[in-house]
All heavy atoms as an XYZ file, in Angstrom:
854
protein
N       0.833     -1.165      0.000
C       0.000      0.000      0.000
C       0.891      1.246      0.000
O       1.131      1.868      1.007
C      -0.894     -0.029      1.224
C      -1.862      1.086      1.236
S      -3.178      0.616      2.325
C      -4.098      2.076      2.205
N       1.369      1.592     -1.158
C       2.257      2.739     -1.293
C       1.449      3.995     -1.590
O       0.528      3.992     -2.389
C       3.257      2.484     -2.406
N       1.845      5.088     -0.954
C       1.159      6.350     -1.182
C       1.809      7.141     -2.308
O       1.195      8.030     -2.885
C       1.173      7.186      0.097
C       0.403      6.590      1.264
C       0.585      7.466      2.493
C      -1.057      6.457      0.928
N       3.047      6.837     -2.637
C       3.775      7.581     -3.647
C       4.393      6.604     -4.630
O       4.978      5.607     -4.246
C       4.870      8.422     -2.978
C       5.623      9.275     -3.947
C       5.034     10.383     -4.522
C       6.913      8.964     -4.305
C       5.716     11.172     -5.412
C       7.607      9.738     -5.196
C       7.007     10.842     -5.745
N       4.265      6.911     -5.911
C       4.808      6.027     -6.929
C       5.511      6.865     -7.991
O       5.016      7.915     -8.403
C       3.672      5.231     -7.566
O       4.167      4.506     -8.667
N       6.657      6.393     -8.456
C       7.379      7.087     -9.509
C       6.797      6.796    -10.889
O       7.012      7.546    -11.821
C       8.858      6.678     -9.507
C       9.618      7.278     -8.366
C      10.032      6.495     -7.307
C       9.916      8.625     -8.346
C      10.740      7.033     -6.266
C      10.617      9.187     -7.306
C      11.035      8.386     -6.261
N       6.065      5.726    -11.039
C       5.586      5.297    -12.344
C       4.221      5.867    -12.702
O       3.916      6.070    -13.856
C       5.536      3.766    -12.398
C       6.889      3.152    -12.143
C       7.151      2.461    -10.966
C       7.916      3.303    -13.059
C       8.388      1.921    -10.723
C       9.161      2.766    -12.816
C       9.395      2.084    -11.645
O      10.624      1.553    -11.413
N       3.394      6.102    -11.722
C       2.032      6.563    -11.990
C       1.829      7.952    -11.378
O       1.033      8.132    -10.470
C       1.019      5.566    -11.417
C      -0.375      5.863    -11.906
O      -0.559      6.641    -12.829
N      -1.364      5.250    -11.268
N       2.536      8.934    -11.899
C       2.435     10.288    -11.378
C       1.286     10.998    -12.096
O       1.251     11.066    -13.324
C       3.757     11.056    -11.602
C       3.628     12.483    -11.095
C       4.897     10.339    -10.920
N       0.353     11.523    -11.312
C      -0.799     12.208    -11.897
C      -0.407     13.607    -12.335
O       0.356     14.290    -11.675
C      -1.915     12.303    -10.878
C      -2.528     10.964    -10.557
C      -3.599     11.073     -9.503
N      -4.552     12.122     -9.845
C      -5.519     12.516     -9.044
N      -5.655     11.971     -7.850
N      -6.343     13.459     -9.417
N      -0.951     14.029    -13.456
C      -0.716     15.386    -13.950
C      -1.723     16.324    -13.289
O      -2.849     15.929    -13.013
C      -0.881     15.445    -15.470
C       0.163     14.660    -16.204
C      -0.012     14.815    -17.688
C       1.053     14.012    -18.402
N       0.905     14.084    -19.845
N      -1.326     17.568    -13.046
C      -2.284     18.505    -12.459
C      -3.408     18.825    -13.443
O      -3.224     18.771    -14.656
C      -1.450     19.748    -12.169
C      -0.219     19.596    -12.968
C      -0.011     18.149    -13.226
N      -4.564     19.131    -12.887
C      -5.703     19.463    -13.740
C      -5.443     20.785    -14.448
O      -4.909     21.721    -13.872
C      -6.973     19.566    -12.910
C      -7.368     18.245    -12.317
C      -8.709     18.278    -11.660
N      -9.019     19.536    -10.993
C      -9.967     19.672    -10.104
N     -10.689     18.641     -9.756
N     -10.205     20.830     -9.556
N      -5.853     20.860    -15.679
C      -5.673     22.070    -16.478
C      -6.866     22.996    -16.288
O      -8.000     22.537    -16.126
C      -5.538     21.717    -17.964
C      -4.329     20.865    -18.289
C      -3.035     21.614    -18.061
O      -2.923     22.776    -18.377
N      -2.075     20.929    -17.491
N      -6.606     24.286    -16.336
C      -7.671     25.274    -16.246
C      -8.226     25.494    -17.638
O      -7.519     25.892    -18.546
C      -7.124     26.588    -15.682
C      -8.154     27.649    -15.552
C      -9.087     27.618    -14.528
C      -8.213     28.683    -16.468
C     -10.044     28.604    -14.411
C      -9.163     29.673    -16.357
C     -10.074     29.620    -15.329
N      -9.510     25.222    -17.815
C     -10.132     25.363    -19.119
C     -11.464     26.071    -18.935
O     -12.499     25.444    -18.728
C     -10.333     23.979    -19.759
C     -10.829     24.091    -21.178
O     -10.539     25.105    -21.832
O     -11.516     23.155    -21.631
N     -11.430     27.406    -18.996
C     -12.634     28.199    -18.784
C     -13.206     28.609    -20.133
O     -12.541     29.230    -20.943
C     -12.300     29.441    -17.961
C     -13.447     30.374    -17.819
N     -14.514     30.113    -17.001
C     -13.699     31.570    -18.405
C     -15.379     31.103    -17.091
N     -14.897     32.002    -17.936
N     -14.456     28.274    -20.342
C     -15.158     28.689    -21.551
C     -16.232     29.685    -21.140
O     -17.157     29.333    -20.414
C     -15.790     27.478    -22.233
C     -14.776     26.502    -22.767
C     -15.471     25.320    -23.412
C     -14.465     24.361    -23.964
N     -13.749     23.603    -22.960
N     -16.122     30.949    -21.586
C     -17.137     31.930    -21.182
C     -18.515     31.548    -21.717
O     -18.656     31.088    -22.848
C     -16.647     33.234    -21.784
C     -15.533     32.890    -22.690
C     -15.092     31.502    -22.411
N     -19.504     31.758    -20.906
C     -20.847     31.324    -21.262
C     -21.541     32.331    -22.177
O     -22.140     31.974    -23.169
C     -21.684     31.113    -19.985
C     -21.052     30.022    -19.137
C     -23.118     30.741    -20.331
C     -21.706     29.857    -17.788
N     -21.461     33.631    -21.845
C     -22.239     34.637    -22.543
C     -21.370     35.537    -23.409
O     -21.590     36.726    -23.452
C     -23.004     35.491    -21.539
C     -23.925     34.684    -20.680
C     -23.654     34.510    -19.337
C     -25.060     34.088    -21.204
C     -24.502     33.766    -18.543
C     -25.910     33.352    -20.421
C     -25.627     33.189    -19.086
O     -26.455     32.466    -18.302
N     -20.420     35.029    -24.112
C     -19.531     35.860    -24.920
C     -19.824     35.622    -26.397
O     -19.727     34.509    -26.893
C     -18.066     35.535    -24.615
C     -17.112     36.337    -25.446
C     -16.962     37.698    -25.253
C     -16.359     35.733    -26.444
C     -16.090     38.440    -26.013
C     -15.479     36.472    -27.213
C     -15.358     37.821    -26.984
O     -14.492     38.553    -27.744
N     -20.204     36.685    -27.080
C     -20.451     36.620    -28.515
C     -19.591     37.698    -29.171
O     -19.908     38.886    -29.094
C     -21.931     36.859    -28.811
C     -22.259     36.649    -30.280
O     -21.379     36.152    -31.018
O     -23.392     36.984    -30.680
N     -18.480     37.320    -29.793
C     -17.570     38.332    -30.355
C     -18.216     39.166    -31.457
O     -17.930     40.360    -31.570
C     -16.391     37.528    -30.878
C     -16.835     36.131    -30.957
C     -17.977     35.975    -30.010
N     -19.084     38.576    -32.255
C     -19.735     39.347    -33.324
C     -20.667     40.409    -32.748
O     -20.690     41.544    -33.203
C     -20.510     38.420    -34.257
C     -19.586     37.580    -35.140
C     -20.371     36.749    -36.094
N     -21.074     35.712    -35.311
C     -22.120     35.046    -35.723
N     -22.639     35.285    -36.915
N     -22.677     34.123    -34.976
N     -21.446     40.046    -31.724
C     -22.358     40.995    -31.101
C     -21.575     42.127    -30.425
O     -21.952     43.296    -30.536
C     -23.217     40.273    -30.066
C     -24.217     41.170    -29.387
C     -25.044     40.382    -28.397
C     -26.001     41.292    -27.652
N     -26.732     40.569    -26.614
N     -20.481     41.789    -29.763
C     -19.667     42.805    -29.108
C     -19.043     43.755    -30.130
O     -19.020     44.978    -29.929
C     -18.573     42.131    -28.278
C     -17.799     43.080    -27.408
C     -16.835     42.344    -26.512
O     -17.264     41.419    -25.798
O     -15.654     42.712    -26.535
N     -18.550     43.223    -31.239
C     -17.969     44.063    -32.287
C     -19.033     44.959    -32.905
O     -18.782     46.151    -33.181
C     -17.321     43.195    -33.360
N     -20.247     44.430    -33.104
C     -21.342     45.215    -33.674
C     -21.737     46.354    -32.726
O     -21.923     47.490    -33.155
C     -22.554     44.319    -33.942
C     -23.756     45.080    -34.451
S     -23.476     45.820    -36.047
C     -24.010     44.488    -37.087
N     -21.843     46.086    -31.437
C     -22.185     47.127    -30.472
C     -21.120     48.215    -30.427
O     -21.436     49.403    -30.319
C     -22.379     46.519    -29.081
C     -23.646     45.707    -28.944
C     -23.739     44.997    -27.606
O     -22.765     45.073    -26.807
O     -24.770     44.372    -27.346
N     -19.874     47.838    -30.510
C     -18.789     48.817    -30.513
C     -18.850     49.690    -31.761
O     -18.658     50.906    -31.685
C     -17.435     48.110    -30.426
C     -16.265     49.055    -30.401
C     -16.286     49.993    -29.208
O     -16.744     49.595    -28.129
O     -15.843     51.145    -29.381
N     -19.142     49.100    -32.916
C     -19.265     49.887    -34.153
C     -20.439     50.857    -34.080
O     -20.337     52.012    -34.479
C     -19.426     48.968    -35.357
C     -18.109     48.331    -35.788
C     -18.324     47.528    -37.015
N     -19.176     46.387    -36.636
C     -19.233     45.244    -37.267
N     -18.530     45.062    -38.358
N     -19.994     44.264    -36.856
N     -21.584     50.396    -33.530
C     -22.756     51.253    -33.412
C     -22.453     52.416    -32.471
O     -22.785     53.569    -32.764
C     -23.975     50.438    -32.913
C     -25.109     51.355    -32.492
C     -24.426     49.466    -33.979
N     -21.792     52.146    -31.337
C     -21.427     53.199    -30.400
C     -20.495     54.219    -31.050
O     -20.660     55.426    -30.881
C     -20.735     52.573    -29.176
C     -21.459     52.856    -27.896
C     -20.762     52.310    -26.680
N     -21.000     50.881    -26.572
C     -20.052     49.945    -26.515
N     -18.803     50.264    -26.529
N     -20.365     48.675    -26.428
N     -19.529     53.728    -31.823
C     -18.567     54.606    -32.485
C     -19.267     55.497    -33.516
O     -19.010     56.698    -33.599
C     -17.492     53.761    -33.158
C     -16.357     54.544    -33.728
C     -15.300     53.602    -34.279
C     -14.150     54.366    -34.881
N     -13.137     53.483    -35.448
N     -20.173     54.925    -34.276
C     -20.903     55.693    -35.296
C     -21.796     56.734    -34.638
O     -21.866     57.880    -35.085
C     -21.705     54.748    -36.210
C     -20.741     53.932    -37.076
C     -22.681     55.519    -37.081
C     -21.394     52.821    -37.853
N     -22.470     56.375    -33.541
C     -23.321     57.334    -32.839
C     -22.499     58.491    -32.287
O     -22.935     59.642    -32.316
C     -24.081     56.646    -31.707
C     -25.268     55.847    -32.176
C     -26.015     55.266    -31.004
C     -27.221     54.470    -31.482
N     -27.962     53.903    -30.350
N     -21.299     58.203    -31.775
C     -20.435     59.272    -31.276
C     -19.992     60.189    -32.402
O     -19.927     61.400    -32.246
C     -19.207     58.682    -30.576
C     -19.434     58.452    -29.107
C     -18.169     58.043    -28.413
N     -18.196     56.583    -28.307
C     -17.195     55.772    -28.580
N     -16.045     56.254    -28.964
N     -17.308     54.483    -28.469
N     -19.696     59.607    -33.581
C     -19.265     60.415    -34.715
C     -20.396     61.300    -35.231
O     -20.173     62.436    -35.653
C     -18.747     59.526    -35.847
C     -17.410     58.887    -35.560
C     -16.991     57.905    -36.646
O     -17.765     57.696    -37.596
O     -15.891     57.352    -36.519
N     -21.627     60.798    -35.195
C     -22.771     61.567    -35.677
C     -23.223     62.603    -34.656
O     -23.961     63.518    -34.993
C     -23.935     60.630    -36.000
C     -23.673     59.751    -37.205
S     -24.967     58.559    -37.509
C     -26.394     59.574    -37.648
N     -22.825     62.474    -33.418
C     -23.207     63.418    -32.386
C     -24.486     63.064    -31.687
O     -25.006     63.852    -30.902
N     -25.038     61.892    -31.961
C     -26.275     61.464    -31.309
C     -25.997     61.125    -29.852
O     -26.788     61.428    -28.964
C     -26.865     60.233    -32.034
C     -28.084     59.710    -31.302
C     -27.193     60.596    -33.469
N     -24.879     60.543    -29.604
C     -24.516     60.093    -28.268
C     -23.325     60.913    -27.780
O     -22.435     61.259    -28.551
C     -24.151     58.604    -28.329
C     -23.949     57.954    -26.994
C     -23.679     56.472    -27.168
O     -24.579     55.753    -27.619
O     -22.551     56.056    -26.866
N     -23.320     61.222    -26.496
C     -22.206     61.963    -25.917
C     -20.944     61.104    -25.987
O     -21.004     59.889    -25.738
C     -22.497     62.297    -24.453
C     -23.568     63.334    -24.274
C     -23.109     64.694    -24.739
O     -21.936     65.034    -24.519
O     -23.931     65.409    -25.331
N     -19.814     61.718    -26.316
C     -18.581     60.940    -26.342
C     -18.208     60.483    -24.932
O     -18.244     61.264    -23.985
C     -17.538     61.905    -26.905
C     -18.131     63.251    -26.778
C     -19.603     63.092    -26.717
N     -17.896     59.210    -24.826
C     -17.515     58.654    -23.535
C     -16.078     59.036    -23.226
O     -15.284     59.303    -24.112
C     -17.628     57.125    -23.563
C     -19.025     56.621    -23.752
C     -19.061     55.112    -23.848
O     -17.995     54.481    -23.716
O     -20.139     54.569    -24.073
N     -15.785     59.036    -21.956
C     -14.400     59.276    -21.559
C     -13.597     58.046    -21.968
O     -13.964     56.919    -21.662
C     -14.327     59.488    -20.049
C     -12.956     59.865    -19.576
C     -12.934     60.145    -18.095
O     -13.889     60.740    -17.584
O     -11.940     59.742    -17.471
N     -12.527     58.295    -22.666
C     -11.714     57.186    -23.162
C     -11.041     56.458    -22.003
O     -10.681     57.056    -20.995
C     -10.652     57.703    -24.132
C     -11.217     58.234    -25.421
C     -11.899     57.152    -26.247
O     -11.405     56.014    -26.283
O     -12.936     57.461    -26.846
N     -10.884     55.188    -22.160
C     -10.219     54.359    -21.165
C      -8.746     54.701    -21.124
O      -8.094     54.787    -22.158
C     -10.402     52.879    -21.515
C      -9.600     51.958    -20.646
C      -9.935     51.761    -19.317
C      -8.487     51.293    -21.151
C      -9.204     50.923    -18.519
C      -7.753     50.450    -20.360
C      -8.114     50.262    -19.040
O      -7.376     49.429    -18.255
N      -8.226     54.916    -19.921
C      -6.814     55.224    -19.748
C      -6.112     53.985    -19.203
O      -6.284     53.647    -18.032
C      -6.622     56.377    -18.763
C      -7.206     57.689    -19.222
C      -6.985     58.740    -18.163
C      -7.634     60.032    -18.557
N      -7.478     61.041    -17.505
N      -5.334     53.309    -20.032
C      -4.647     52.132    -19.512
C      -3.531     52.497    -18.544
O      -3.095     51.688    -17.759
C      -4.094     51.460    -20.766
C      -3.975     52.547    -21.762
C      -5.068     53.514    -21.445
N      -3.089     53.744    -18.579
C      -2.028     54.200    -17.692
C      -2.665     54.666    -16.386
O      -3.387     55.654    -16.357
C      -1.267     55.347    -18.356
C      -0.140     55.906    -17.544
C       1.118     55.087    -17.681
O       1.206     54.230    -18.534
N       2.071     55.345    -16.846
N      -2.431     53.972    -15.289
C      -3.009     54.367    -14.017
C      -1.961     54.970    -13.097
O      -2.227     55.217    -11.933
C      -3.698     53.179    -13.332
C      -2.720     52.073    -13.041
C      -4.865     52.710    -14.135
C      -3.296     50.967    -12.180
N      -0.788     55.234    -13.630
C       0.292     55.789    -12.824
C      -0.095     57.180    -12.341
O      -0.468     58.040    -13.119
C       1.563     55.865    -13.659
C       2.764     56.362    -12.915
C       3.970     56.342    -13.813
C       5.197     56.804    -13.078
N       6.367     56.813    -13.939
N      -0.008     57.398    -11.042
C      -0.308     58.693    -10.463
C      -1.740     58.871    -10.018
O      -2.063     59.879     -9.396
N      -2.618     57.941    -10.306
C      -4.009     58.108     -9.909
C      -4.188     57.927     -8.405
O      -5.081     58.532     -7.821
C      -4.926     57.119    -10.647
O      -4.470     55.793    -10.409
C      -4.940     57.410    -12.122
N      -3.351     57.136     -7.770
C      -3.430     56.971     -6.322
C      -3.045     58.272     -5.626
O      -3.662     58.664     -4.628
C      -2.522     55.833     -5.859
C      -2.540     55.613     -4.384
C      -3.623     55.001     -3.785
C      -1.498     56.050     -3.593
C      -3.659     54.811     -2.422
C      -1.526     55.860     -2.231
C      -2.609     55.242     -1.642
N      -2.052     58.952     -6.144
C      -1.595     60.202     -5.547
C      -2.707     61.247     -5.621
O      -2.918     62.020     -4.684
C      -0.311     60.697     -6.242
C       0.837     59.761     -5.903
C       0.028     62.120     -5.854
C       2.124     60.066     -6.608
N      -3.434     61.282     -6.724
C      -4.509     62.258     -6.863
C      -5.651     61.995     -5.885
O      -6.405     62.898     -5.551
C      -5.050     62.253     -8.296
C      -4.043     62.737     -9.318
C      -3.559     64.140     -9.045
O      -4.380     64.990     -8.647
O      -2.360     64.388     -9.231
N      -5.786     60.776     -5.408
C      -6.867     60.442     -4.491
C      -6.520     60.644     -3.029
O      -7.389     60.535     -2.175
N      -5.265     60.932     -2.699
C      -4.867     61.120     -1.307
C      -4.395     62.550     -1.107
O      -3.670     63.106     -1.932
C      -3.732     60.152     -0.935
O      -2.646     60.353     -1.822
C      -4.190     58.715     -1.017
N      -4.787     63.129      0.021
C      -4.471     64.544      0.235
C      -3.005     64.752      0.605
O      -2.374     65.696      0.115
C      -5.376     65.104      1.326
O      -5.174     64.410      2.540
N      -2.424     63.893      1.454
C      -1.046     64.132      1.886
C      -0.046     63.917      0.751
O       0.940     64.639      0.653
C      -0.703     63.272      3.108
C      -0.672     61.810      2.837
N      -1.821     61.051      2.698
C       0.363     60.963      2.673
C      -1.492     59.800      2.470
N      -0.176     59.710      2.443
N      -0.289     62.954     -0.114
C       0.620     62.755     -1.243
C       0.455     63.864     -2.283
O       1.420     64.274     -2.932
C       0.385     61.395     -1.887
C       0.783     60.196     -1.043
C       0.393     58.903     -1.737
C       2.259     60.208     -0.744
N      -0.766     64.359     -2.415
C      -1.004     65.459     -3.347
C      -0.275     66.712     -2.871
O       0.316     67.441     -3.672
C      -2.502     65.733     -3.462
C      -2.869     66.609     -4.647
C      -4.347     66.958     -4.671
C      -5.219     65.742     -4.789
N      -6.644     66.058     -4.945
N      -0.289     66.969     -1.544
C       0.424     68.129     -0.997
C       1.925     68.006     -1.232
O       2.581     68.989     -1.569
C       0.148     68.257      0.498
C      -1.235     68.741      0.827
C      -1.445     68.776      2.320
C      -2.882     69.073      2.665
N      -3.133     68.986      4.113
N       2.479     66.805     -1.061
C       3.920     66.648     -1.273
C       4.265     66.824     -2.750
O       5.327     67.341     -3.088
C       4.400     65.291     -0.773
O       3.893     64.249     -1.567
N       3.366     66.438     -3.636
C       3.619     66.632     -5.071
C       3.575     68.125     -5.416
O       4.382     68.614     -6.198
C       2.591     65.884     -5.907
C       2.774     66.151     -7.395
C       1.761     65.443     -8.206
N       2.311     64.150     -8.591
C       1.685     63.291     -9.368
N       0.498     63.562     -9.826
N       2.243     62.155     -9.673
N       2.637     68.866     -4.785
C       2.538     70.300     -5.026
C       3.792     71.015     -4.527
O       4.301     71.926     -5.170
C       1.258     70.874     -4.371
C       0.027     70.357     -5.116
C       1.267     72.389     -4.355
C      -1.280     70.654     -4.425
N       4.319     70.569     -3.366
C       5.531     71.182     -2.831
C       6.754     70.862     -3.684
O       7.770     71.522     -3.573
C       5.792     70.702     -1.402
C       4.874     71.321     -0.375
C       5.338     71.069      1.038
C       5.451     69.610      1.355
N       5.772     69.320      2.748
N       6.675     69.857     -4.486
C       7.793     69.507     -5.354
C       8.624     68.351     -4.832
O       9.705     68.093     -5.341
N       8.148     67.673     -3.792
C       8.889     66.533     -3.263
C       8.730     65.346     -4.197
O       7.650     65.057     -4.690
C       8.358     66.139     -1.882
C       8.693     67.157     -0.825
O       9.532     68.028     -1.100
O       8.105     67.078      0.268
N       9.824     64.657     -4.416
C       9.764     63.416     -5.160
C      10.411     62.336     -4.307
O      10.845     62.578     -3.183
C      10.430     63.540     -6.539
C      11.892     63.944     -6.445
O      12.326     64.352     -5.353
O      12.592     63.849     -7.464
N      10.483     61.137     -4.824
C      10.999     60.023     -4.031
C      12.474     60.213     -3.691
O      12.927     59.810     -2.621
C      10.788     58.704     -4.771
O      11.520     58.702     -5.976
N      13.222     60.852     -4.566
C      14.653     61.062     -4.307
C      14.855     62.019     -3.132
O      15.700     61.784     -2.265
C      15.344     61.600     -5.550
C      16.836     61.752     -5.373
C      17.498     62.147     -6.647
N      17.462     61.017     -7.560
C      17.683     61.101     -8.854
N      17.969     62.248     -9.406
N      17.632     60.032     -9.609
N      14.085     63.093     -3.071
C      14.245     64.040     -1.965
C      13.783     63.422     -0.646
O      14.374     63.667      0.400
C      13.483     65.332     -2.250
O      12.100     65.093     -2.276
N      12.722     62.607     -0.692
C      12.280     61.931      0.534
C      13.331     60.947      1.012
O      13.601     60.835      2.207
C      10.953     61.213      0.275
C       9.764     62.145      0.244
C       8.455     61.377      0.268
N       8.304     60.449     -0.844
C       7.743     60.752     -2.001
N       7.282     61.966     -2.203
N       7.628     59.860     -2.951
N      13.952     60.226      0.080
C      15.005     59.278      0.451
C      16.182     60.014      1.058
O      16.744     59.576      2.069
C      15.457     58.480     -0.794
O      14.325     57.845     -1.361
C      16.495     57.449     -0.427
N      16.566     61.142      0.465
C      17.678     61.933      0.978
C      17.372     62.434      2.388
O      18.221     62.401      3.276
C      17.940     63.117      0.036
C      19.047     64.022      0.480
C      20.366     63.597      0.472
C      18.769     65.310      0.921
C      21.386     64.427      0.886
C      19.776     66.150      1.338
C      21.088     65.705      1.320
O      22.085     66.531      1.728
N      16.147     62.883      2.617
C      15.742     63.344      3.943
C      15.784     62.202      4.953
O      16.237     62.386      6.098
C      14.329     63.910      3.861
C      14.178     65.157      4.679
C      12.823     65.809      4.553
N      12.363     65.869      3.177
C      11.094     65.695      2.817
N      10.173     65.455      3.705
N      10.746     65.760      1.553
N      15.344     61.006      4.574
C      15.368     59.858      5.476
C      16.795     59.452      5.815
O      17.088     59.090      6.958
C      14.618     58.684      4.866
C      13.126     58.916      4.840
O      12.613     59.745      5.573
N      12.440     58.188      3.984
N      17.692     59.500      4.842
C      19.091     59.143      5.088
C      19.719     60.150      6.047
O      20.459     59.778      6.962
C      19.882     59.059      3.756
C      21.369     58.987      4.002
C      19.406     57.866      2.952
N      19.425     61.434      5.853
C      19.947     62.449      6.769
C      19.458     62.203      8.196
O      20.222     62.335      9.156
C      19.521     63.849      6.316
C      20.347     64.407      5.210
C      20.107     65.872      4.867
C      18.946     66.550      5.434
N      18.762     67.936      4.961
N      18.200     61.836      8.344
C      17.644     61.559      9.664
C      18.338     60.355     10.304
O      18.678     60.386     11.490
C      16.143     61.314      9.555
C      15.410     61.002     10.855
C      15.455     62.204     11.777
C      13.988     60.598     10.559
N      18.565     59.293      9.542
C      19.241     58.108     10.080
C      20.678     58.409     10.480
O      21.153     57.925     11.513
C      19.201     56.972      9.056
C      17.834     56.318      8.851
C      17.903     55.303      7.722
C      17.361     55.663     10.120
N      21.372     59.214      9.690
C      22.752     59.577     10.035
C      22.761     60.410     11.311
O      23.610     60.196     12.198
C      23.422     60.333      8.859
C      24.728     60.971      9.280
C      23.642     59.386      7.693
N      21.832     61.344     11.441
C      21.766     62.157     12.650
C      21.473     61.293     13.873
O      22.083     61.471     14.935
C      20.700     63.240     12.488
N      20.557     60.334     13.750
C      20.267     59.426     14.859
C      21.473     58.571     15.214
O      21.757     58.341     16.392
C      19.067     58.542     14.515
C      17.703     59.214     14.577
C      16.630     58.255     14.089
C      17.400     59.672     15.981
N      22.197     58.100     14.207
C      23.384     57.292     14.464
C      24.438     58.119     15.202
O      25.088     57.634     16.150
C      23.940     56.748     13.155
N      24.634     59.372     14.807
C      25.600     60.244     15.489
C      25.182     60.476     16.930
O      26.015     60.425     17.851
C      25.743     61.579     14.720
C      26.502     62.608     15.535
C      26.427     61.341     13.385
N      23.879     60.697     17.170
C      23.410     60.886     18.538
C      23.587     59.643     19.389
O      23.966     59.734     20.571
C      21.945     61.316     18.532
C      21.669     62.749     18.083
C      20.171     62.988     18.001
C      22.306     63.732     19.038
N      23.333     58.475     18.830
C      23.510     57.227     19.579
C      24.978     57.023     19.923
O      25.330     56.667     21.058
C      22.955     56.032     18.782
C      23.412     54.711     19.367
C      21.439     56.096     18.736
N      25.881     57.276     18.985
C      27.320     57.115     19.245
C      27.768     58.130     20.294
O      28.532     57.800     21.208
C      28.122     57.272     17.931
C      29.604     57.418     18.210
C      27.851     56.094     17.015
N      27.300     59.362     20.209
C      27.645     60.395     21.179
C      27.122     60.032     22.564
O      27.845     60.167     23.568
C      27.076     61.742     20.717
C      27.464     62.957     21.543
C      28.975     63.183     21.462
C      26.719     64.170     21.054
N      25.877     59.545     22.631
C      25.300     59.113     23.898
C      26.108     57.964     24.499
O      26.408     57.944     25.691
C      23.838     58.698     23.687
C      23.143     58.247     24.923
C      22.669     59.174     25.843
C      22.950     56.894     25.177
C      22.027     58.764     26.987
C      22.312     56.481     26.321
C      21.843     57.422     27.232
N      26.467     56.983     23.665
C      27.238     55.829     24.149
C      28.620     56.256     24.645
O      29.098     55.774     25.658
C      27.367     54.813     23.017
C      28.114     53.585     23.420
C      27.674     52.558     24.180
C      29.472     53.279     23.092
N      28.650     51.631     24.333
C      29.779     52.050     23.671
C      30.450     53.939     22.338
C      31.008     51.455     23.560
C      31.672     53.344     22.217
C      31.956     52.129     22.817
N      29.244     57.197     23.930
C      30.576     57.649     24.291
C      30.566     58.430     25.609
O      31.461     58.284     26.432
C      31.135     58.534     23.171
C      32.525     59.062     23.422
C      33.627     58.218     23.391
C      32.735     60.403     23.734
C      34.899     58.687     23.638
C      34.003     60.884     23.997
C      35.093     60.024     23.948
O      36.349     60.517     24.181
N      29.519     59.238     25.835
C      29.458     60.056     27.026
C      29.054     59.268     28.281
O      29.557     59.543     29.383
C      28.489     61.226     26.832
C      28.947     62.314     25.855
C      27.846     63.337     25.691
C      30.207     62.986     26.348
N      28.181     58.304     28.157
C      27.639     57.638     29.336
C      28.166     56.233     29.576
O      27.871     55.628     30.601
C      26.106     57.612     29.265
C      25.511     58.987     29.349
C      24.956     59.590     28.238
C      25.510     59.671     30.556
C      24.406     60.839     28.323
C      24.954     60.931     30.654
C      24.399     61.531     29.538
N      28.940     55.661     28.684
C      29.480     54.311     28.914
C      30.942     54.281     28.861
O      31.797     54.684     28.482
C      28.896     53.310     27.919
C      27.437     53.052     28.122
C      26.485     53.482     27.230
C      26.988     52.374     29.246
C      25.154     53.239     27.397
C      25.657     52.125     29.423
C      24.719     52.559     28.499
């Protein structure tokens, strides 16, 4: 009664998803009708899809938006953090030297 065998190794199940309600011809036809209506002016032009989402998180947060307005970027924040760590290290060494 072996639980593991080198000869009869099962293959993992494959993912095979078939969409139920997808009709490429109907979707293409609807897109053409929408495009023609926009060109004729019958329908308001939709806002185009922006595949680039870079920076949208910053626009939604107030503190990051303020830092962008001030002109801070990641390099200046990194430089400020390094200066803070160096100052803390100097204080720790000075404290250790004076009291130990």
